[in-house]
C-alpha positions as CSV (number, residue, x, y, z in Angstrom):
1,M,-22.2,-0.2,1.3
2,D,-23.1,-3.2,-0.7
3,I,-20.1,-4.9,0.3
4,S,-21.0,-8.2,-2.2
5,R,-21.2,-6.2,-4.9
6,L,-18.4,-4.1,-4.3
7,T,-15.9,-7.0,-3.3
8,D,-16.6,-8.6,-6.7
9,A,-16.1,-5.1,-8.7
10,Y,-12.9,-4.9,-6.5
11,L,-11.6,-8.2,-7.5
12,H,-12.3,-7.1,-11.0
13,R,-10.6,-3.9,-10.8
14,I,-7.0,-5.7,-9.6
15,G,-7.6,-8.9,-12.1
16,A,-7.9,-11.3,-9.3
17,T,-10.5,-14.1,-8.5
18,R,-12.5,-14.7,-5.3
19,P,-10.2,-16.9,-3.3
20,R,-11.5,-20.3,-2.0
21,H,-9.6,-20.0,1.3
22,A,-8.2,-17.0,3.2
23,D,-4.7,-18.5,3.5
24,A,-1.3,-17.2,2.9
25,A,-1.1,-18.1,-1.0
26,A,-4.4,-16.2,-1.6
27,L,-3.1,-13.3,0.2
28,R,0.0,-13.2,-1.7
29,E,-2.0,-13.3,-5.0
30,L,-4.2,-10.7,-4.0
31,H,-1.4,-8.3,-2.6
32,V,0.5,-8.8,-6.0
33,R,-2.8,-8.2,-8.2
34,H,-3.4,-5.0,-6.0
35,L,0.2,-3.6,-6.7
36,L,0.0,-4.1,-10.2
37,S,-3.6,-2.7,-11.0
38,V,-3.7,0.3,-8.3
39,P,-1.3,3.3,-8.4
40,F,0.3,4.8,-5.2
41,E,-0.7,8.5,-5.9
42,N,-1.0,11.7,-3.9
43,L,-3.2,13.3,-7.0
44,S,-6.3,14.5,-4.8
45,I,-4.2,16.7,-2.6
46,H,-3.2,18.8,-5.7
47,L,-6.8,18.3,-7.7
48,S,-8.1,20.0,-4.5
49,E,-10.4,16.8,-3.9
50,E,-11.2,15.9,-0.4
51,I,-9.7,12.8,1.0
52,V,-12.3,11.1,3.0
53,L,-10.9,8.3,5.6
54,E,-14.5,6.0,5.5
55,E,-14.4,2.9,4.0
56,E,-17.2,2.9,1.7
57,A,-15.4,6.6,0.4
58,L,-12.0,4.5,0.1
59,V,-13.5,1.6,-1.5
60,R,-15.5,3.6,-4.2
61,K,-12.5,5.5,-5.0
62,V,-10.5,2.7,-5.9
63,V,-13.4,0.8,-7.5
64,E,-15.7,2.9,-9.2
65,R,-13.5,6.0,-9.9
66,R,-10.5,3.9,-10.6
67,R,-8.0,5.9,-9.0
68,G,-5.3,5.2,-6.3
69,G,-4.3,7.2,-3.4
70,F,-1.5,7.2,-0.7
71,C,-1.1,4.8,2.2
72,Y,-4.3,5.4,4.3
73,E,-6.4,5.1,1.3
74,L,-4.7,2.2,-0.6
75,N,-4.4,0.3,2.8
76,G,-7.7,1.3,4.1
77,A,-9.5,0.2,1.0
78,F,-7.5,-3.3,0.8
79,S,-8.4,-4.0,4.4
80,V,-12.3,-3.8,3.3
81,L,-11.7,-6.2,0.6
82,L,-9.9,-8.4,2.9
83,R,-12.1,-8.7,5.7
84,A,-15.0,-9.4,3.0
85,L,-13.2,-12.2,1.9
86,G,-12.5,-13.8,5.3
87,F,-9.1,-12.6,6.4
88,P,-8.6,-11.0,9.9
89,V,-7.3,-7.7,9.6
90,V,-5.6,-5.3,12.1
91,L,-5.0,-1.5,11.2
92,L,-1.4,-0.6,12.3
93,Q,0.2,2.7,12.8
94,A,4.0,3.4,11.5
95,R,6.2,6.2,11.5
96,V,8.4,6.5,8.5
97,L,12.4,6.5,8.9
98,G,14.2,9.2,7.1
99,P,17.8,8.5,5.4
100,E,19.4,9.9,8.8
101,G,17.2,8.1,11.1
102,T,14.6,10.9,11.6
103,V,10.9,9.6,12.5
104,G,8.0,10.7,11.2
105,I,4.8,12.0,12.7
106,P,2.5,9.7,14.8
107,Y,0.5,8.0,12.3
108,D,2.7,8.9,9.3
109,H,1.9,5.6,7.8
110,L,-0.8,2.8,7.8
111,A,-0.1,-0.8,7.6
112,L,-2.0,-3.9,8.1
113,L,-1.7,-7.0,10.0
114,V,-3.5,-9.7,8.5
115,E,-4.0,-13.5,9.6
116,T,-4.3,-16.5,7.5
117,V,-5.1,-20.2,8.1
118,E,-2.9,-22.7,6.9
119,T,-4.0,-26.5,6.7
120,V,-0.7,-28.6,7.5
121,E,-0.4,-32.4,7.8
122,G,-0.5,-33.5,11.6
123,A,2.9,-34.2,11.9
124,E,4.4,-31.1,11.2
125,A,2.4,-29.3,13.6
126,G,3.4,-31.5,16.3
127,G,0.0,-33.8,16.0
128,E,-0.5,-36.8,14.9
129,P,0.7,-38.3,11.4
130,G,-2.0,-38.4,8.7
131,E,-4.1,-35.9,10.5
132,E,-4.8,-32.3,9.6
133,A,-3.9,-29.5,11.8
134,R,-4.5,-25.6,11.1
135,T,-2.1,-22.9,12.2
136,V,-2.4,-19.2,11.9
137,R,0.4,-16.9,10.5
138,R,0.6,-13.4,10.7
139,W,1.6,-11.0,7.7
140,L,2.8,-7.5,7.5
141,T,0.7,-6.6,4.6
142,D,1.4,-3.3,2.8
143,V,0.2,-2.0,-0.8
144,G,0.5,1.7,0.3
145,F,4.4,2.5,0.4
146,G,5.3,3.1,-3.1
147,D,8.3,0.8,-3.9
148,H,8.0,-1.6,-1.2
149,S,7.9,-5.2,-0.8
150,L,5.7,-7.1,-3.7
151,Y,4.4,-9.9,-1.1
152,P,3.4,-9.7,2.5
153,L,6.0,-10.1,5.3
154,D,5.9,-12.6,7.9
155,L,5.2,-10.6,10.7
156,D,6.9,-13.3,12.9
157,E,10.0,-14.1,11.1
158,R,13.2,-12.3,12.8
159,G,15.8,-13.5,9.7
160,D,16.3,-12.3,6.0
161,Q,13.0,-12.5,3.9
162,K,13.7,-12.4,0.1
163,D,11.5,-10.5,-1.9
164,P,12.0,-9.5,-5.7
165,A,12.3,-5.8,-4.3
166,G,15.1,-6.9,-1.9
167,T,15.9,-8.3,1.2
168,F,13.5,-7.5,4.1
169,R,13.9,-8.0,7.7
170,I,11.5,-7.2,10.4
171,A,13.6,-6.2,13.8
172,E,12.4,-5.7,17.6
173,T,12.7,-2.6,19.2
174,A,13.8,-1.9,22.9
175,E,10.5,0.2,23.0
176,G,8.5,-3.3,21.5
177,D,7.7,-1.7,18.2
178,L,8.9,-3.5,15.1
179,E,11.4,-2.1,12.5
180,V,11.1,-3.0,9.1
181,L,14.2,-3.1,7.0
182,R,14.9,-3.3,3.4
183,D,18.6,-4.2,2.1
184,G,19.9,-3.2,5.6
185,T,18.0,0.1,5.7
186,A,15.2,0.8,8.3
187,R,12.2,1.9,6.3
188,Y,9.6,2.5,8.8
189,R,8.8,1.5,12.6
190,V,5.5,-0.3,13.2
191,E,3.5,-0.2,16.6
192,T,1.6,-3.4,17.1
193,R,-1.4,-1.9,18.9
194,P,-4.7,-2.2,16.9
195,R,-6.0,1.1,15.7
196,V,-9.0,2.3,13.6
197,L,-9.3,4.3,10.7
198,A,-10.5,7.6,12.1
199,D,-7.4,7.5,14.1
200,F,-5.4,8.3,10.8
201,R,-7.2,11.5,10.3
202,A,-4.7,13.8,11.8
203,G,-1.6,12.0,10.0
204,A,-3.5,12.3,6.4
205,W,-4.7,15.8,7.1
206,Y,-0.8,16.8,8.0
207,H,0.3,15.1,4.8
208,R,-2.4,17.0,2.8
209,T,-1.7,20.5,4.2
210,S,2.1,20.8,6.0
211,P,4.5,22.4,3.9
212,D,7.1,19.9,5.4
213,S,5.3,16.8,4.0
214,H,6.9,15.5,0.8
215,F,3.1,14.7,-0.2
216,S,2.3,18.2,-0.4
217,G,5.3,19.4,-2.0
218,S,5.5,16.9,-4.9
219,L,3.2,15.0,-7.5
220,V,3.5,11.6,-7.5
221,C,1.9,8.8,-9.5
222,S,3.7,5.3,-9.4
223,R,2.8,1.6,-10.0
224,R,4.6,-1.7,-10.0
225,T,4.7,-3.5,-13.3
226,E,5.5,-7.0,-14.3
227,E,9.0,-5.7,-15.5
228,G,9.7,-3.2,-12.6
229,R,8.1,0.1,-11.8
230,V,6.5,3.2,-13.8
231,T,6.2,6.7,-12.2
232,L,5.0,9.7,-13.5
233,S,6.0,13.0,-11.4
234,G,5.0,16.2,-12.8
235,D,6.2,16.2,-16.5
236,R,8.5,13.4,-16.0
237,L,8.0,9.8,-16.8
238,V,10.3,7.4,-15.2
239,T,10.2,3.4,-16.1
240,T,12.2,0.7,-15.0
241,A,12.2,-2.6,-16.3
242,H,14.6,-5.5,-15.7
243,G,16.9,-3.0,-13.6
244,E,17.3,-0.5,-16.4
245,R,16.0,2.9,-15.7
246,Q,14.8,5.5,-18.6
247,E,13.4,9.0,-17.7
248,R,12.2,11.3,-20.2
249,P,10.3,14.5,-19.9
250,L,6.6,14.9,-21.4
251,E,5.9,17.8,-23.9
252,G,2.3,19.4,-23.6
253,E,-0.8,18.6,-21.4
254,K,-1.8,16.2,-24.2
255,E,1.2,14.2,-23.7
256,I,0.8,14.2,-19.8
257,L,-2.7,13.1,-19.9
258,T,-2.2,10.3,-22.3
259,A,0.6,9.2,-19.9
260,Y,-1.8,9.2,-16.9
261,R,-4.5,7.4,-19.0
262,D,-2.2,4.7,-20.7
263,H,0.2,4.0,-17.5
264,F,-2.1,4.2,-14.7
265,G,-5.8,4.1,-16.1
266,L,-6.2,7.8,-14.9
267,R,-8.6,9.7,-16.9
268,F,-8.5,13.4,-16.2
269,D,-9.7,16.7,-18.0
270,R,-6.7,18.7,-16.8
271,V,-3.5,18.0,-15.8
272,P,-2.7,17.7,-11.9
273,E,-0.5,20.7,-11.1
274,L,1.4,21.0,-7.8
275,R,-0.3,23.2,-5.2
276,Q,1.9,24.5,-2.5
277,P,0.2,24.4,0.7
278,P,-0.1,27.8,2.4
279,V,2.5,28.8,5.4
280,G,1.6,27.0,8.5
281,G,-0.3,24.4,6.7
282,V,-4.0,26.0,7.3
């Protein structure tokens, strides 16, 4: 993989410039740019496209094919970009929490732990005034959970974290995991043990094939916008701007393909159609 060329192309894809330092400000900017540019989508499942959890394949899908993906793909590709820019990155496995407290399968979700190095005045870090000190901060970074936080979350903060998408909190569980809450509702539970991309293959297979997975049973394409969010699910286009939601049906193949192109930059020669998985997921 020509990492230098693909890194430049990736940055161009998301409308970002190469940061001078791998610090929190740069991570935040890259995170926002990614969410605004690369859609969260499960269309490969319904287009009968292979989903390959290998770094080069994921980056080429986002950069060269100008596609999106679901968590394994988006956070997998983003981790490659961040490492190329000097950020230490760890893959974390998480389990999505349902509205009634149900817990998803192991490797249900892939999130990232990203470290940044901040330069602060010495006195702030307990050193001598006038000197500079370097501190390491850890961030829960996630560009693959659909409608989630706009900014990375401070992994070591246990108080409320304000974000344009709501109020987030990271809480420790009795088992030693971390639970991520949005506006008081638990979203997912994260293990802090480092993982590798290959660990998530079984989870990706389940979500591609199981009739119990919401990814196999629905068409989703969604992207953060400056004003809110735009989502295309089948033939229904939903836009949210400044808190106001509008939904309208699209009529015919041409209008649907135009919506994929204009709102998400996706160019298809046919409309993705829901492909129900066989009973048993095989």
